N, C-alpha and C positions, 0 to 999 in steps of 0.2 A: 347609495344607488339602490334602485328597486331590487328586492329579492337577494340582496347581498352580492350582486354582480359587480365586477370592477368598473363597468362602463356600459352605456347604452350605445349600441352600434349605429352608425350612420346608415341611412337608407335613401336611395334615389331611384326614381323610375328607370333611368338609363342604366344604372348599375345592376338593377334587378333583371332587366331584359338581357344585359350582357351575360349575367350568370346563367340565365336560362339557355342562352345559345351555347355556352361552354358545357353545360350539363345535359344538353339535349332534352330539355324540359319544354314541352309544347305549351302548357298553360299552367298558371299559378293561381291558387285561390288565396287571397290575402285576408288577413285578420289582425286585430290588435291583440297582442299577447299580454301577459302579466305586467303591470298591475291593473290592466283594463282601463276603463274610461271614467269610473267613479273613484276619484282620487282622494277626496276629502270627506270623511265620514260626516253624514248629515247634510252636506251641501248638494242637494238634488239638482238645484238649478244649474250649478256649474257642471255637474255630471251630464245633464241633458244637453247642454251646449257643446261640451267636448264630444259626446257621442254623436250628435248630429253632424258636427264638422268632420269627424273621422269617416262617418258613413258616406257623406256626400263626396268627400275626397276619393274614397274607394270607388264609389259609383261613377265618378268622372273618369277614373282610370279604366274601368270596365267599358264605358261608352266609347272611349278613344281607342281601346285595344280589346275589342270583344273576343278575339281569338286567343289573346294572351293572358288576360286577367279576368277573374271573377272575385267575389268576396263574400265572406261571412259578416253580416252586420253586427256591430257591437250593440250591447244593451246596457243602460245605466243602472244595473242591479247594484244594491238591493231595492232600488226605487221601482216598485211594481207598476205604479200608474205610468211613470215615464217610460218604462220598458214596454208596456202594452202599446202605448202610442208609437214608440219607435219600431216595434214589430210591424205594425200596419203601414207606416211610412216606408220602411226599408223594403218590405216585400212587395208592396203594391205600387210604390212610386219609384223607388231606386233600383228595383229589379235585383235585389240581393239574392244570392244563391242559398241563403239560410242565415242562421244566427250563430254567433260565437259567444260562449259564456265561460266564465272561470269556475273552478271547482268550488270556490266560496267567494262571496262578496262581503267584505268587512265582517266575516265570521258567520254569515248566513249561507249555509251549505246547500247545494243542490239536494232536493229531497225534503227540504223544510216546507211545512205546510203554507208558509207565507208565500211561497213561489207557486202554489197550485194554479192560480190564474194564468201564469205564464205558460205552464205546461198544457193547460186546457186549450188555450188559444193556438199554441203550436200544434197540438194534436189535431184540432179541427182543421188546420191548414195543411196537414201532412208535411210539416216542415222538417228541415234538416238542422240539427244542433251540433255544432263542433264544440267539444269541451277541452279546454286547455287548463293545466294546473297553475296554481299560484301559491304564494306562501301560506302556510297554515295560520289560522287566525282564531282567537278566542273572544267570545262576548261574555262579559260578566256584568249584567245589567246594562248600564250606559257606557261601560268601559270596554273598549275594543283594543285587543292586544295582538300584534303580530308575533308569532312564536318562531324563535330560531335557537334551538337548544345548543347547537354547535356552530357558533358564529364564525369560526375559522373557515367554514365551507359555505359557498353560495347555495341557496336553497334549490336551484335547479339541479344540483349534483345528485340529490336523492330525496329531499323533502317534497319536491314536486310529485314524485311517484307515490309517496305516501298520501299526499292530499288528493290525488286522483282516486286512490282506494277509499278514502273517507267519503268522498262525494258519491262514488258509484255504489258503495255499500249502503249509504243512506238512501239513495234513490230506490234501490231494490227493497230494503227492509221497510221503508215508509210506505211502499205501495205505489210510488210515483211511476215506476216503469209499467206496472200493470195498468194504471189508469191512463197511460199515454202510449198506446201501442202503435199509433201512427206517426210518432216522432222518430225520425231516423237519427241515431246518435253516433258521432264519430269520436273515439277516444284517441288521444295522441300518445306517442311513445309506446306503442304496442300494448296500451292499457295500463302502463305503469305497474304498480304493485298489485293490481286487481286479480289477474288470473290465478296465481298460486293461493289466493285466499278464499276462493269460491266455496270449497268444501267447508272451510272453517266458519265463515260468516253465515252461510245458510243453515248449517246444523246447529250452530251456537244460538241463532235467533229462535229456532223452533224447539230444540231439545233442552237447552239450558235456560233460556229466558222464557220460553213458552209463549212467545209473541203470537197474537192472532193474525198471522200473515201466511199466505200460501206461497211458500218459497222453498226451493230445493235446488240441489245441484243441477238437476235436469231442467228445471224451469229457467234458471239463469243461463244454462247452455243454450236452450232454445231461443231465449232473447238475444244472446250474442250472435246466434246463427241467422236470425231473421230481422233484427232491429238495429244491431250495432255494426259499425265498421271500426277498424283499428289501423292507424297509420304507423309507419316504420321510421318516423323521425327520431334522430338520435342514435345511440350506440346499442342497437337491438341485436346485432350479430356478434358472436355466434351463439350466445347462450340465452339472452332474454326471450327471443322469439320462441324458443322451445317451450316456455311456460304457457304460451298462447295457443299452441297447436292442438292440445287436447280439446279445445272448445270451438275453434273455427277452422274452416279450410281457406283456400286461397281466395275464394269469392268474397271474403269479408275483410280483406287486407288491402291497404293503400300505401303508395309511396308518399313520403313526406320529407321536406328538406330542412325545416326549422331555420330557414334564411330570414333575416340576416344575423340572428344570434349565433347560428352556425355560419361563419363567413364563407365566401366563395371557395376558398381552398379546402375548407372542411366539407362543404357540400360535395365537391368533386371527389375528395378522398373517401367519404362515406358511400358515394355512388359506386366507386370502384369496389369497395368491400361488398356492397350489395350485389354487384355483378358477379362476384366470385362465390358468394355464399348462397344466393337465392337458388341456383340450380342444385345445390346439395340438399336443400330443404324441400324444394318442390321440383320433382323430376320432370314433370310435363311442361313443355314449352308453353302450352296454352295457359297454365297456371301462372307462369312467370309473366306472360304478357298481360294477364288480367291484373296482376299486382302493379305493374308498371303504369298501365293506363286504362285498361279495359273496364275495371270496376269503377274508376273515377268518371269515365265517360258515361256510364249508365247512371251514376248517381247524380251527376251535374249535367243538366240538359239545356241550360240557358247560356 
């Protein structure tokens, strides 16, 4: 099974809408999670076909339930040509709310110069990019190897968080973030392992490696506060969220359910935890409301 998970959960439109009613969720933004839509390394034609079918399926849901569903369009990365065509089709024809990408695509990590044309187009369009982690992957020439050092644990348990860190660090250190100031980026799971590493990777890049990159704790913090959003999907309370708070306030935080990999009972349970913990972290009612729906309503206007 993908990412070492025991099974792929079933999903239906009816079950999703029922979950939303139970959890008091007004609108869901749908996306394809790991392993994405490029399933066979080197088979770009298959990936383009799968990607198009997924995006058209999501667009149909949005057309039929515009008040209930939106979607992030999938891209067939690392196929750059196919992804550029899909960006145009998804945003201009399908009315996608943005794009969804994984932290790496067969070992090509976000921030790789190969992906510069993708970020350039998204930057010119002032687009939103939702980043979801996937299993870590190595490329050795033509050999692609998915890495799972501790195979007794599924990768979403903790490897996903580390892969988020790999991708985000690479985007900052490579200069991708600086070159793409108009791309709004959403990180899932409160940013994974990124926030506690900011001081280390910024100072290591400049002081130890001496890389010719303008990066600092303050520049990353500014980007987090102006360009990034962080969703609260998963088990972010009571501790993980504390690592994020030195960098952003309530205006950059979004609710996330992770449904259906988090089943309905889990969504409801985590929502109750959030109802209890959020007032302890954010005292102002206005901040709590912003996280529950206000920030998302400003971010997604279609």
